[in-house]
C-alpha positions in Angstrom: 321.9 104.1 -1.4 322.9 100.4 -1.5 320.8 100.1 1.6 317.7 101.9 0.4 315.7 98.8 -0.5 316.4 97.2 2.9 315.5 100.4 4.7 312.1 100.6 2.6 311.3 97.1 3.5 312.1 97.8 7.2 309.9 100.8 7.1 307.1 99.1 5.4 307.1 96.2 8.1 307.4 98.8 11.1 304.6 100.8 9.5 302.4 97.9 9.0 302.6 97.0 12.8 301.7 100.7 13.6 298.7 100.5 11.1 297.5 97.3 12.7 297.2 99.0 16.0 296.0 102.4 14.6 292.9 100.6 13.1 291.6 100.3 16.5 292.0 104.0 17.3 290.3 105.1 14.3 287.5 102.5 14.4 286.5 103.6 18.0 286.8 107.2 17.2 284.8 107.0 14.1 281.8 105.3 15.8 281.8 106.8 19.3 284.3 109.7 19.0 286.3 108.5 21.7 290.2 108.6 21.9 290.9 105.3 23.6 294.2 106.0 25.1 294.0 102.5 26.6 294.4 100.8 23.2 298.2 100.6 23.5 297.8 98.5 26.8 295.3 96.4 24.8 298.1 95.7 22.3 300.3 94.9 25.3 297.8 92.4 26.9 297.6 90.6 23.5 301.4 90.1 23.4 301.2 88.6 27.0 298.2 86.6 26.1 300.3 84.9 23.2 303.3 84.4 25.6 300.9 82.9 28.2 299.7 80.2 25.6 303.4 79.3 24.7 304.6 79.1 28.3 301.6 77.6 30.2 299.2 75.9 27.7 301.4 74.4 25.0 303.6 71.3 26.0 307.3 71.9 26.1 309.2 71.4 22.9 306.3 72.6 20.6 307.8 74.1 17.6 306.8 77.7 16.9 305.3 76.8 13.6 302.7 74.7 15.4 302.5 77.1 18.3 302.0 80.4 16.3 298.4 79.8 15.3 297.4 78.9 18.9 299.5 81.9 20.2 297.6 84.2 17.8 294.3 82.8 19.1 295.5 83.3 22.7 296.5 86.9 21.9 293.1 87.8 20.3 291.2 86.1 23.1 292.9 88.2 25.9 292.9 91.4 24.0 289.2 91.2 23.0 288.1 90.2 26.4 290.0 93.2 27.9 288.7 95.6 25.3 285.1 94.4 25.6 285.2 94.6 29.4 286.6 98.2 29.2 283.7 99.2 26.8 281.2 97.6 29.1 282.3 98.7 32.4 284.4 101.8 31.8 283.3 103.5 28.8 279.5 102.7 28.4 278.4 104.3 31.6 280.2 107.6 30.4 278.7 107.6 26.9 276.5 110.6 27.5 279.0 112.3 29.9 281.1 115.3 28.8 284.0 114.2 26.5 286.6 114.9 29.1 285.4 112.1 31.3 285.8 109.2 29.1 289.2 110.6 28.0 290.4 110.7 31.6 289.1 107.3 32.2 290.9 105.9 29.2 294.2 107.4 30.7 293.4 105.9 34.0 292.6 102.4 32.5 295.9 102.5 30.6 297.8 102.9 33.8 295.7 100.3 35.6 296.4 97.8 32.9 300.2 98.5 33.0 300.2 98.0 36.8 298.0 94.9 36.7 300.4 93.1 34.4 303.4 94.5 36.3 302.0 93.1 39.6 300.3 89.8 38.8 302.1 88.4 35.6 304.9 86.1 36.6 308.3 87.9 36.3 306.9 90.8 34.4 308.7 93.5 36.4 311.4 93.2 33.7 311.2 92.4 30.1 310.0 88.8 29.1 311.8 86.8 26.4 309.4 86.0 23.7 309.9 82.7 21.6 311.2 83.1 18.2 310.5 81.2 14.9 313.0 78.7 13.7 314.9 79.2 10.5 315.8 82.2 8.4 316.7 85.0 7.8 315.3 85.0 4.3 317.1 86.8 1.4 315.1 88.3 -1.5 317.6 90.0 -3.8 319.5 92.6 -1.6 316.7 92.6 1.0 317.0 90.5 4.1 313.7 89.7 5.9 314.3 88.6 9.5 312.5 85.5 10.6 310.5 87.4 13.2 309.1 89.7 10.4 307.6 86.9 8.4 304.6 86.7 10.5 304.0 90.5 10.1 304.8 90.3 6.4 301.9 87.9 6.0 299.5 88.8 8.5 299.3 92.7 7.9 297.9 92.3 4.3 295.5 89.6 5.2 294.3 91.5 8.2 293.6 94.6 6.1 291.8 92.5 3.4 289.6 90.8 6.0 288.7 94.1 7.5 287.9 95.7 4.2 285.6 92.8 3.2 283.9 92.9 6.7 283.2 96.6 6.6 282.1 96.9 3.0 280.3 93.4 2.5 278.8 92.3 5.7 275.6 93.5 7.4 277.4 94.2 10.6 280.1 96.3 8.7 277.3 98.3 7.0 275.8 98.8 10.5 279.1 100.1 11.7 279.2 102.7 8.9 275.7 103.6 9.6 276.4 104.2 13.3 279.4 106.2 12.6 277.3 108.4 10.4 274.4 108.9 12.7 274.0 106.7 15.7 270.5 108.1 16.5 269.1 107.4 13.1 270.8 104.1 12.9 269.1 103.1 16.2 265.7 104.3 14.7 266.3 102.0 11.6 266.8 99.0 13.9 270.5 98.8 14.3 271.6 97.6 17.6 274.1 100.5 18.2 275.5 99.1 21.5 276.3 95.9 19.8 277.9 97.8 16.9 280.1 99.6 19.4 281.1 96.4 21.1 282.1 94.9 17.7 284.2 98.0 17.0 286.1 97.6 20.2 286.6 93.8 19.7 287.9 94.3 16.0 290.3 96.9 17.1 291.5 94.6 19.9 291.9 91.7 17.5 294.1 93.7 15.2 296.1 95.1 18.1 296.6 91.5 19.3 298.1 90.6 15.8 300.4 93.6 16.3 301.3 92.6 19.7 302.3 89.0 18.6 304.1 90.6 15.7 306.0 92.9 18.1 307.1 90.0 20.3 308.4 88.2 17.3 310.2 91.0 15.8 312.0 92.3 18.8 312.3 89.0 20.8 311.1 90.5 24.1 307.9 92.2 25.5 307.3 94.3 28.8 304.4 95.9 30.5 305.3 99.3 29.1 305.5 98.4 25.6 302.2 99.8 24.7 302.7 103.3 25.8 305.0 104.7 23.1 303.8 102.3 20.4 300.2 103.3 21.2 301.1 107.0 20.9 302.7 106.2 17.4 299.7 104.2 16.4 297.4 107.1 17.4 299.8 109.5 15.4 299.2 107.1 12.5 295.6 107.1 12.8 295.7 111.0 12.7 298.1 111.1 9.8 295.8 108.9 7.7 292.7 110.7 8.8 291.0 109.8 12.1 287.9 107.6 11.5 289.3 106.4 8.3 290.3 102.9 8.5 292.3 102.7 5.2 293.8 106.0 6.3 295.0 104.4 9.5 296.9 101.7 7.7 298.4 104.2 5.0 299.3 106.6 8.0 301.1 103.7 9.8 303.1 102.9 6.7 303.8 106.5 6.2 305.0 106.8 9.7 307.2 103.7 9.6 308.8 104.7 6.4 309.5 108.3 7.8 310.9 107.0 11.1 313.1 104.3 9.3 314.5 106.8 6.7 315.2 109.6 9.3 317.0 107.3 11.6 319.0 105.7 8.7 320.0 108.8 6.7 319.6 112.0 8.6 322.8 111.7 10.3 324.6 111.9 6.9 323.1 115.5 6.3 325.8 118.1 7.0 325.3 119.7 10.4 322.7 117.0 11.7 325.0 114.3 12.6 323.7 114.4 16.2 320.1 113.9 15.2 320.3 110.4 13.6 320.2 106.9 15.1 317.4 105.0 16.8 317.5 107.4 19.8 315.9 110.0 17.8 313.3 107.7 16.1 310.4 108.9 18.5 311.2 112.6 17.9 311.1 112.3 14.0 307.7 110.4 14.3 306.1 113.4 16.1 307.7 115.9 14.0 306.0 114.3 11.1 302.7 114.5 13.1 303.2 118.2 13.7 303.9 119.0 10.0 300.7 117.1 8.9 298.6 118.8 11.6 300.1 122.2 10.3 299.5 121.7 6.7 296.8 119.1 6.4 294.9 118.7 9.8 292.2 116.4 8.3 294.9 113.8 7.6 296.2 112.3 4.2 293.0 110.7 3.3 290.6 113.0 5.3 288.5 112.5 8.3 285.5 110.2 8.1 283.7 111.4 11.2 280.0 112.9 11.0 279.3 116.2 12.5 277.0 115.4 15.4 276.8 118.9 16.8 
């Protein structure tokens, strides 16, 4: 129990990273009802974009406190470019096709992006070391926040606040809500639905890029396969919160992060379950939670926000 505050903070930080990536899944699904399984690789390309800026753009010896904003810009630029390109050339031609076609395309695009980074990025066949922020760790009472988590601790709430303001207060955000509700009527009202869909992909990619940078800072390394499992967990978070609900995506991510952290930390102490604890079971407990939610509350914690277009 002495470790409980620390585990709660660990779970909140992990869940915030899941939530940042989950936002992209839920925004795209809410507007075009597409499960973009390549979104995990968008997250991965953002991390490699940040590393590229640090290694090949900034001069040697640049401190991380100066490099971090530029790395964030590079991560967002790469991730948004890949996402918008995927929407324009892979998904848009299939928008009126049966739903299975874009789903298979998304899976194929995911594999293609993995192999592209593996083949063409220098030394990407093994994990690449990610630069770390100097200083720390930081003590707050009995809780220790590692230096790599500081960026996530600050970026996650700011990102969510910016997204909430954008969706609720801006003209484009209201256009996104209208397009999600009824794209045909929105088009008749003068809303450029193609532009709205591109904005949804771009916004989701930007938040995934923030998550990718946070991942590198947190774990100290990145690799071309990092987006697969984390993308599945982020999709799980989106379903937990209620697919199509952007606030639900963040809450689902936090719930998933807390459940995963608590399970790995404490379930081994339960009599008869000593073999089920530890980090090796983290993925299992994440998907057990998904199954339970789908069984007892299939619409998610906050409910779906997807219009019936039948």
